[in-house]
C-alpha positions as CSV (number, residue, x, y, z in Angstrom):
1,M,-8.1,-23.6,6.9
2,Q,-10.4,-26.0,6.1
3,L,-11.7,-25.8,2.7
4,R,-15.9,-27.0,2.0
5,S,-16.2,-30.1,0.1
6,W,-16.5,-28.5,-3.0
7,Q,-13.6,-26.4,-2.7
8,Q,-11.8,-29.3,-1.7
9,N,-13.0,-31.0,-4.5
10,F,-12.2,-28.4,-7.1
11,V,-8.6,-27.2,-5.7
12,D,-8.2,-31.1,-6.2
13,Q,-9.1,-32.1,-9.7
14,Y,-7.4,-28.6,-11.1
15,L,-4.0,-29.9,-9.3
16,S,-4.4,-33.2,-11.4
17,S,-4.9,-31.1,-14.7
18,D,-2.9,-29.5,-17.2
19,A,-5.9,-27.6,-18.5
20,Q,-4.1,-23.9,-19.5
21,K,-7.6,-22.0,-19.0
22,S,-10.2,-23.0,-16.8
23,L,-13.4,-21.6,-15.2
24,L,-14.7,-21.9,-11.7
25,V,-18.3,-20.6,-11.3
26,A,-19.6,-20.0,-7.8
27,M,-22.4,-18.0,-6.1
28,T,-20.9,-14.6,-4.7
29,G,-20.4,-15.5,-0.9
30,T,-19.5,-18.9,-1.6
31,G,-15.3,-18.6,-1.2
32,K,-14.4,-18.4,-4.5
33,T,-11.3,-16.1,-3.6
34,I,-9.6,-19.0,-0.7
35,T,-10.7,-21.6,-3.3
36,A,-8.8,-19.9,-6.3
37,L,-5.8,-18.5,-3.9
38,S,-5.4,-22.7,-2.9
39,A,-5.4,-24.0,-6.0
40,A,-2.9,-21.4,-6.9
41,K,-0.7,-22.2,-3.7
42,G,-1.1,-25.9,-4.7
43,K,0.6,-25.3,-8.1
44,I,3.4,-23.1,-6.8
45,E,3.8,-26.2,-5.0
46,K,3.7,-29.0,-7.5
47,G,6.2,-26.8,-9.7
48,D,3.8,-25.9,-12.0
49,V,4.3,-22.7,-12.3
50,S,6.5,-20.0,-9.8
51,R,3.6,-17.4,-8.8
52,V,0.4,-16.1,-9.1
53,V,-0.8,-12.9,-10.7
54,V,-4.4,-11.8,-9.7
55,V,-6.3,-9.3,-11.3
56,S,-9.2,-7.3,-10.6
57,D,-11.3,-4.2,-11.4
58,R,-11.1,-2.5,-7.8
59,K,-8.1,-1.2,-5.4
60,V,-10.5,-3.0,-2.6
61,L,-10.5,-6.3,-4.5
62,Q,-6.5,-5.9,-5.3
63,Y,-5.8,-5.5,-1.3
64,Q,-8.4,-7.4,0.3
65,W,-6.9,-10.4,-2.2
66,A,-3.5,-10.1,-0.5
67,H,-5.0,-10.1,2.7
68,V,-7.0,-13.3,2.2
69,A,-3.4,-14.7,1.0
70,R,-1.6,-14.1,3.8
71,E,-4.4,-16.4,5.4
72,I,-3.1,-19.1,4.0
73,G,0.6,-18.1,4.4
74,M,0.6,-16.5,0.7
75,E,2.6,-13.2,0.3
76,I,1.2,-11.1,-2.5
77,D,2.5,-7.7,-3.7
78,T,0.3,-4.8,-5.0
79,A,3.0,-3.9,-6.8
80,F,4.8,-5.2,-9.6
81,G,7.8,-7.3,-9.4
82,Q,9.1,-10.6,-9.2
83,R,7.0,-12.0,-6.7
84,S,3.4,-13.2,-6.7
85,A,1.4,-10.2,-7.0
86,S,-2.5,-8.5,-6.6
87,L,-2.9,-5.7,-9.7
88,T,-6.0,-4.1,-11.7
89,Y,-7.0,-3.6,-14.9
90,Q,-6.0,0.0,-14.6
91,S,-2.5,-0.3,-13.5
92,I,-1.8,-3.1,-16.1
93,T,-3.0,-0.6,-18.9
94,R,-0.7,2.3,-17.1
95,C,2.3,0.1,-17.0
96,K,1.9,-2.1,-19.9
97,K,5.7,-2.9,-20.5
98,E,6.2,-3.6,-16.4
99,F,3.1,-6.3,-16.7
100,E,4.6,-7.5,-20.1
101,D,7.6,-8.5,-17.9
102,V,5.8,-10.1,-15.3
103,V,4.4,-12.1,-17.9
104,T,7.8,-13.4,-19.4
105,G,9.7,-13.3,-16.3
106,Q,8.1,-16.1,-14.7
107,D,5.7,-18.7,-15.8
108,S,2.3,-17.7,-13.5
109,I,-1.1,-18.6,-13.1
110,F,-3.2,-15.4,-13.7
111,I,-6.1,-15.7,-11.9
112,F,-9.0,-13.1,-12.8
113,D,-12.1,-12.2,-10.8
114,A,-15.5,-11.6,-12.3
115,V,-15.3,-12.2,-15.7
116,A,-19.0,-12.4,-16.5
117,K,-18.8,-8.3,-16.6
118,L,-15.4,-7.8,-18.1
119,S,-15.6,-10.3,-20.6
120,K,-14.1,-8.9,-23.3
121,K,-11.3,-7.2,-21.5
122,T,-10.5,-10.7,-19.7
123,E,-10.5,-12.2,-22.9
124,D,-8.3,-10.1,-24.9
125,L,-5.9,-10.0,-21.5
126,G,-5.6,-13.6,-21.0
127,E,-4.9,-14.0,-24.7
128,E,-2.2,-11.4,-24.9
129,I,-1.0,-13.6,-22.0
130,L,-0.7,-17.0,-23.7
131,D,1.0,-15.1,-26.8
132,Q,3.8,-13.8,-24.7
133,N,4.5,-16.9,-22.3
134,P,2.0,-20.1,-23.6
135,N,3.2,-21.9,-19.9
136,S,1.0,-19.7,-18.5
137,K,-1.9,-21.0,-16.5
138,L,-5.6,-18.9,-16.7
139,L,-8.2,-19.4,-14.1
140,Y,-11.3,-17.6,-14.6
141,L,-13.5,-16.7,-11.0
142,S,-17.1,-15.4,-12.2
143,S,-20.3,-15.8,-9.8
144,M,-22.9,-16.9,-13.0
145,P,-21.9,-19.0,-15.9
146,V,-20.6,-17.5,-19.1
147,R,-21.9,-17.7,-22.1
148,G,-20.5,-17.8,-25.7
149,R,-16.7,-17.4,-24.6
150,T,-13.8,-19.7,-25.5
151,F,-12.9,-20.8,-22.2
152,D,-11.9,-24.6,-21.1
153,W,-15.6,-25.2,-19.2
154,T,-13.6,-28.5,-17.8
155,H,-13.3,-27.3,-14.2
156,E,-17.1,-25.3,-14.0
157,F,-18.0,-26.0,-10.4
158,G,-19.9,-24.9,-7.9
159,R,-22.8,-23.7,-10.3
160,E,-25.4,-25.1,-7.8
161,F,-24.1,-22.7,-5.7
162,L,-26.2,-20.1,-7.7
163,Y,-29.4,-21.5,-7.0
164,Q,-28.5,-21.9,-3.0
165,P,-28.9,-18.5,-1.7
166,E,-29.6,-20.3,1.8
167,I,-25.9,-21.2,2.0
168,I,-24.7,-17.9,2.9
169,R,-27.4,-17.2,5.5
170,L,-25.6,-20.1,7.4
171,P,-24.0,-18.8,10.4
172,E,-21.0,-21.0,9.9
173,T,-20.6,-19.7,6.7
174,Q,-21.2,-16.3,7.4
175,I,-17.9,-16.6,9.6
176,E,-15.9,-17.8,6.9
177,I,-17.5,-15.7,4.1
178,A,-16.3,-12.6,6.3
179,R,-13.0,-13.8,6.3
180,Y,-12.7,-14.5,3.1
181,S,-15.0,-13.1,0.5
182,P,-14.0,-9.6,-0.2
183,S,-16.9,-9.4,-2.3
184,I,-18.9,-9.8,0.6
185,L,-16.8,-7.1,2.8
186,L,-16.4,-3.7,1.9
187,L,-17.6,-4.0,-1.8
188,E,-20.5,-5.2,-1.8
189,Q,-21.7,-2.9,1.1
190,L,-20.8,0.2,-0.4
191,R,-22.6,-1.1,-3.9
192,A,-25.4,-2.5,-2.2
193,P,-28.8,-0.3,-3.4
194,G,-29.9,2.0,-1.4
195,F,-26.5,2.1,0.8
196,S,-26.0,5.8,2.3
197,L,-23.9,6.9,5.0
198,E,-26.9,8.0,7.0
199,G,-28.6,4.8,7.5
200,L,-25.8,3.5,9.5
201,S,-25.6,3.1,12.8
202,W,-22.9,4.1,15.1
203,R,-21.5,1.3,15.3
204,Q,-21.4,0.2,11.4
205,F,-20.0,3.3,10.6
206,E,-17.2,2.5,12.9
207,I,-16.7,-0.8,11.0
208,L,-16.9,0.9,7.9
209,I,-14.1,3.1,8.5
210,S,-12.4,-0.1,9.7
211,R,-12.9,-1.6,6.4
212,L,-11.8,1.3,4.5
213,L,-8.5,1.6,6.4
214,E,-7.8,-2.5,5.7
215,A,-8.4,-2.0,2.1
216,D,-5.8,0.9,2.4
217,G,-3.1,-1.8,3.6
218,Y,-3.7,-1.1,7.4
219,E,-3.6,-3.5,10.3
220,I,-6.8,-2.3,12.4
221,E,-7.9,-2.8,15.4
222,L,-11.7,-1.7,16.6
223,M,-12.1,-1.2,20.1
224,N,-15.5,-2.6,21.3
225,G,-17.0,0.8,21.5
226,T,-17.0,1.3,25.0
227,K,-14.4,2.1,27.7
228,D,-11.9,2.6,24.9
229,G,-10.7,5.7,25.9
230,G,-12.1,7.9,22.9
231,V,-10.2,5.4,20.4
232,D,-12.7,3.4,17.9
233,I,-10.0,2.3,15.8
234,V,-6.3,1.9,16.1
235,A,-4.7,1.4,12.2
236,V,-0.8,0.9,11.8
237,K,0.9,0.6,8.7
238,H,4.6,-0.3,7.6
239,M,5.7,2.6,5.8
240,K,9.3,0.5,4.8
241,E,11.7,2.3,5.6
242,A,9.9,5.3,7.4
243,G,8.6,2.3,10.0
244,L,5.7,1.9,11.8
245,Y,3.4,4.2,11.6
246,K,0.2,4.3,14.4
247,A,-2.6,6.2,13.8
248,L,-6.2,6.4,16.4
249,W,-9.2,7.3,14.7
250,Q,-12.3,8.7,16.2
251,A,-15.5,8.0,14.7
252,K,-18.2,10.6,15.0
253,K,-21.6,9.6,13.1
254,Y,-23.5,12.8,13.3
255,K,-26.4,14.7,11.6
256,A,-24.8,17.5,8.4
257,S,-26.0,20.1,10.4
258,N,-24.5,18.8,13.4
259,K,-20.9,20.0,13.1
260,V,-17.8,18.8,15.3
261,G,-16.9,21.4,17.7
262,V,-13.2,22.1,18.9
263,S,-13.6,20.2,22.0
264,A,-13.8,17.0,20.1
265,I,-10.4,18.1,18.5
266,R,-8.8,18.3,22.0
267,E,-9.7,15.1,23.4
268,L,-8.5,13.6,20.0
269,A,-5.2,15.4,21.3
270,D,-5.2,14.2,24.2
271,V,-5.6,10.6,23.5
272,R,-3.4,10.6,20.9
273,N,-0.8,11.7,23.5
274,E,-1.6,9.2,25.6
275,F,-1.5,6.3,23.7
276,G,2.0,7.9,21.6
277,A,0.2,7.3,18.4
278,S,1.3,9.2,15.5
279,K,-1.4,11.0,14.7
280,G,-5.0,11.3,15.9
281,I,-7.5,11.8,13.1
282,L,-11.1,12.7,13.3
283,V,-13.9,10.9,10.7
284,T,-17.1,12.4,10.2
285,T,-20.1,12.1,8.5
286,S,-20.5,16.4,9.2
287,F,-17.7,18.7,8.9
288,L,-16.0,20.6,11.9
289,T,-16.5,24.1,13.2
290,R,-14.0,26.8,12.2
291,G,-12.3,26.3,15.7
292,A,-12.1,22.4,15.2
293,L,-10.3,22.9,11.6
294,D,-7.8,26.3,12.6
295,R,-6.8,23.6,15.7
296,V,-6.1,20.7,13.1
297,Y,-4.6,22.9,10.7
298,R,-2.2,24.3,13.2
299,D,-1.3,20.5,14.4
300,K,-1.4,19.0,10.9
301,Y,1.5,16.7,11.5
302,M,0.2,15.2,14.8
303,L,-4.0,15.5,14.0
304,G,-5.8,14.9,11.0
305,K,-9.7,15.1,9.8
306,V,-11.7,13.5,7.7
307,D,-15.0,15.2,6.6
308,R,-18.3,14.1,4.8
309,N,-16.3,15.6,1.7
310,D,-13.4,13.8,2.2
311,L,-15.0,10.9,3.1
312,D,-17.3,10.3,0.0
313,N,-13.7,11.1,-2.0
314,W,-12.6,8.1,-0.3
315,I,-15.6,6.0,-0.4
316,N,-15.0,6.7,-4.5
317,R,-11.6,5.7,-4.7
318,Q,-12.5,2.6,-3.3
319,L,-15.1,2.1,-5.7
320,F,-13.5,3.3,-8.9
321,G,-9.9,3.3,-8.5
């Protein structure tokens, strides 16, 4: 992947610096994620550190960081261990001993996302890391300047992007943002003012479901919406010892008063059989009729449903962990 000039400028200067703490400031959507990971990859290749550990405050970001890392040939786990990892503040609080082992086990570069919003929490955690392993490197990311903090401001790049919102409207930039910036994908969509499921078109609803699945670690194929045999999304996940799990998803964008009937579930069952999938799952902004629910419960190992209540819970889990 070819970095833009300001991104490459940051990476080059970051790699030539031995600063313990650095701050990268760039407007939301301009590519801080891929820039920071490229810088971390360079530090690892130089031998300055052994791995990267990303810390964010949302599970959806945790998985998106791992996804973006794979795009540039980096493998990042979403659990504690000896390899590079993408973690959340919540998981670090729950698993203090495991995180201490991460800090002391190897020299690492720690990337902290959205520090302007979480400055005190981030600062305290950073100092704790340096106390335990002074060879650690800390890279803070922010979409706005961080005032009154003790960060090393040597690497404050991209500030001009705060004043150039037109950059994210360029077609070629939109493609890059969609691929590499987690904040422009699912999280920004869910947190946008006025967001509602009712306001989505049927295609936007399918895209939302595909992003939710992707955030949960699935590899997804979003069908083209026509002549797809009743399949809207194909989701595949490697279940380790259990092997591959393949689910076919049908998305029904209905009004709450328009319930999904048993005929739709019969169609789903037929499609699952035809494609040889592990499970067929219907997701809807509405609810299922009693007959439809009975069919799903009867074949619960082959069929599943995500109704409006389930969907709201799914979205809240991605937003709040």
